[in-house]
N, C-alpha and C positions, 0 to 999 in steps of 0.2 A: 624248600623247608619242610613241606609235608611228605615229600618222597621218602619212602621206607621208614616212616615214623609210626608211632602208635597214637591213634586218634579215638576219642570218645565223644559221642553226641548224646546229650540228654534229650528226652522226648523224641528219640530217634525214629519211632514208628509213625510219627506224624507226617503231614504233607511235605514239610521241608526235608525231613530225613529220607523220605522215599526218593527225593531228587538228589540230595547231597551224596548219598551213599554210592549210587552207580557212577555219578560224575567224578567223584573223588577217587574211586577205585580205578577208573579208566585213566585219569590224568596223572595221578601221583603214585599209584601202586603202593599204598601204605603197607607196612608190615602187619598192622592189626587195626581194624576199625570196629569199635565196640558200640553197639546200640543199647543205650541205657534207658529203660522206661518201666512203667509200673503195670502195663496191660499185657498179661500173658498171652491173650488171644491174638492181639495185634503182632506180638513178637512171633507167635506160632505161624501166622500167615506170612509174615515177612521172611521168616526162616525158610519157607518153601522156595523163595526166590533165590536165596543166597546160601542154601544149605550145603552146596557143593564147593563153596569158596572158603578155603581155610583162613583167609584174611578176616572174614566177618564173624564177629562174636556177639552173643546176646547176654545181657545182664539185667535181671529183674531188680528193680529198685525204685525208690522215690526220692526226689531232691529234698523232701522234708526230713529224710533220714540221713543225718550227717555221717554216722558210722558206716552205713551202707555205701555212701558216696566215697568215703575214704578208701574202702576196700576196692571199689570199682576203679578208682583213679590210680591205684598202685601200678607203676610202670608206664603210665600214660604221658605222652609228650604234649598233646594239644587237645583242647576241649571246645566243642561248639555247644553252647547252651541254648537249646530250643524248647525245653520244657516250660510250659506256662498254662495257666487257666486264662483263656483269652476271649471267650464269647461274651460280649458286652452285657446282655441281659442276665446271663448266668452269674457274672461277677456282681451285678447290682443286687441280685436277690440272695447271693451266697457270699457276702463280703469276707467273712472270716476265712473261708476256704481259699479264696483268691489271694489273700494276704499270706496264708501259710505257704502256698506254692511259689508265688511270684516274688515275695520279699524274703521270707524265712529261707526259702529254697536257694535264693541268690546268695544269702549270707553263708549258708552251709557250703555251697559250692566254692565260694571264695576261700573260706577257711581250709576246706579239704584240699583244694588245688595247691595252696601255698604249702600246706603240711606234707603233701605228697611230691612236691618238687615239679609240678607241671610247668612246662615252659611258657605256654600261652593259652589264654581263654578268650574266645569271641562270643559275646552274648547277643542274641537276636532281640531287637526292640521293635517298636511300632510307631507310626505317626501319632497314635493316640497318647503317647508319652509326652508330646510337646503341648504345653498349656492344656493339661488334661481336663476333661469335663465329665469323666466317668471313673468308676473305681478301678477298672482294668487299666486305663491309662495312668491313673495316679500310682498304682502299684508298679507299673513298668517304669515310670519316672524315678521312683525310689530305687528300683532295681538298677537302672542306668547309673544313678548317683553312686550306688554301692560298688558297682564294677569299676567306675572311674576312680573312686577312693581306694579300691582294693590295691592299687599300685603303690599307695603310701604304706600299706601294711606289708606288702611283699618286699619292698626295697628295690633298688635299681637293678640288681643282678639276679633277681628271683622271678617269680611268675608275673607275666604281663597280662593285663586285662584291657580289652577294648569292646566297643559296642557297634553293631550295625543297625541302622534304622531305615525302614521302608514302609510302603503303604499296602493297599489291598492286593493280596496275592491272587492273581487271576485263576479261577477254577479250583482253588483249594477247597478242601472239605469244610463245609459250614459257611462258605462265602456266598455272595449274592448271585453269581452266575449260575452255579448248579441249583440254587434255590429256585430261581426263575424257571430254569429248564425243567425242574421236577414238577412244577404246577402248570406247565404249558397247556395241558389238555383242558384246563379251566377257562382259557381264553382271556382271562383278566389277571394282570399282574399288579400287586400292591406296591405303590410308590410312596415312600415316606414324605418326600418334599421334592417338587419338580426342580427346585434350585440346587439341590444337593450335588456335591462333586466329591470325587475320590481319586487318590493316586492309584495308578495301575502298574503292577510289576509281575513278571513271570517268575516262577520258582528258579529257573535256570539263572536269571539275573541275580536273584537273591544269593544263590550259591557262589556265583562269581564275585560278589561283593564280600562275602566271608573270606574267600581265598585271598582277595586283595588286602583285606584287613590283616590277615596273618603275615603277609609279606611286608606290609608297610608299617605296622604299628610299633610305636615306642612304648606306649602304655597310656590309657586314659582317653584315647580318641573316640569320638562318636562319628561313624561314617554314614553319610546320607546319600543314597543313590539318586541321581537325576533321572526322573521317570515322568511319563505323561500323566495328565489328569483326564477324567471323563465325567460327564454329567450322568446322573443316575437314570434319567429317561433314555439317554442314548445306550446305556448298558442294557436296559430292558429291551430296547428295539433290536439290538444285536443278538441278545440271548434268545429271544422268542419273537421273530419278525411277525408282523400283522396282528399282534396281540393288542388288546385295549388296556388302559391303565386306570387304576383307582388310587387316588391320594388318600393315605391312611394316617398320616402324621408321624412325626419322629418318635422313636422308641425311647424309653428311659436311658439316659446316658449318651445318646447319640449327638454328634455335632452335625451342623449343616455342611461345613467344609472341614477337611482335615488339615493339619499343619505338621511339618517336620522340623522346621527351624523357626523359632519365634524371635521377637525383638530382643529379648533378654540374652539370647545366645549369639546375636549378630556380632557383638564385640569380640567374640572368640572363634568366629567362623571363617574358614578359608575355602576358596573355590578352586576346583581342579576340572580337568576336561570332562570326566564322566560322573563326578560326585562332589559333595561338599564334605568338609571335615570340621566338626566342632571340637575345639581343643579344651582341655581342662582349665578352669579358672583358678584352681588351687595350685599353690607352690609356684605361681608364675609359669606353669608349664605351657600356657598359651603363647608365651614368647620364645619358646625353645625352637631354634632353627631346625633341629632334627625332626621335630614333630611337624613344623610348618612345611618343610620339605618342598619348597618351590611353589606353594599355594599363593593365591591372590586374596587378600583380605576383602570381605564383602563390605558393602556400605553400612554405616551405623544403624540405619533404619530398615535393613534388609529383613524380609521374612520369606519363607518358602511354604506356601499354602496351596492347596489343591484348586483354589479359585483364582489365585494370581499367577498361576503357572504359565510359562511361555510355550510349553509343549502340550499338545492335546492329542488324544487317541481318537481316531475316527470310528464310526459305526462299521464301516467296511473292513477296517483292519481287525477289529475285534471279531467280526463274523468269520473272517478268514482263519483267525487263530482258533476259534471255537470249532470250526469244521475240521481243522487239522488235528485237534487234540480231543475231539468229542468223547472218545472212549475212556479218556483219563479224567475228564472234568468231574470233580466231586467224588472221585473214587479213592483218592489218597490225601 
């Protein structure tokens, strides 16, 4: 599907884009891969890596600007929507800006994609969108709903929209692992709450989930990757061995445990070998055999939370991963 196609990724200079671009170029050899983002310096730095590759193009723009999006999407087959305001405290203290990017930007992309005849859009979501407790999560829940409903606007034979949802991306810029490593010399790591747990996923797994969504989607599905959980204290021990810890309390908007599928979604959720799929409740799409595609319906009281997970990541595994990718942790 993606082979020899034209692909655009919004927010493409971020952590996800830096992994999606080389993996997709290698696997699918697209005709054109456009990085759409608003930071010219990040594009300048990224262009140094791909400047010799005629398949890779750069387009300055903001998802808040519908006209600019329409221009960028001309001739594009598939879109990965990775642009977002996503740091929880930043969103709490700058709510208007978060809404403009995460909600208004989603609306602009949906309209522009339909108008330009884009075949498919996969939007990146977050565990914080399930039963949200902070503004970032709330805006991403709205965004998810918009992309699901976008299939009603586009019609059966036009643009398809789906969503992928996953947890804490290991080693990504602004995440906890590079933060702990950056203050290792202090010898004391701040722990919000010793009970706190988080889902853990690699960027490569996130990219593969997006690929799967493009291949599988009929429209309106939310794909949830099965991934391990980890306790925050164990993350600290793996990041900076032999450090001491100081409990500092949960920050505004933080949850003790993250959730990717809540009780409310269980009625529409199906299980597969490596993921779950939340089907749309609207238009009875949750009963569509093509969307179900061999899945097994979960129990009515099912939830998928980082504290009730059946799979856990060990300190030793994370240490091995950090040692293998130390040069890249927090850099992209």
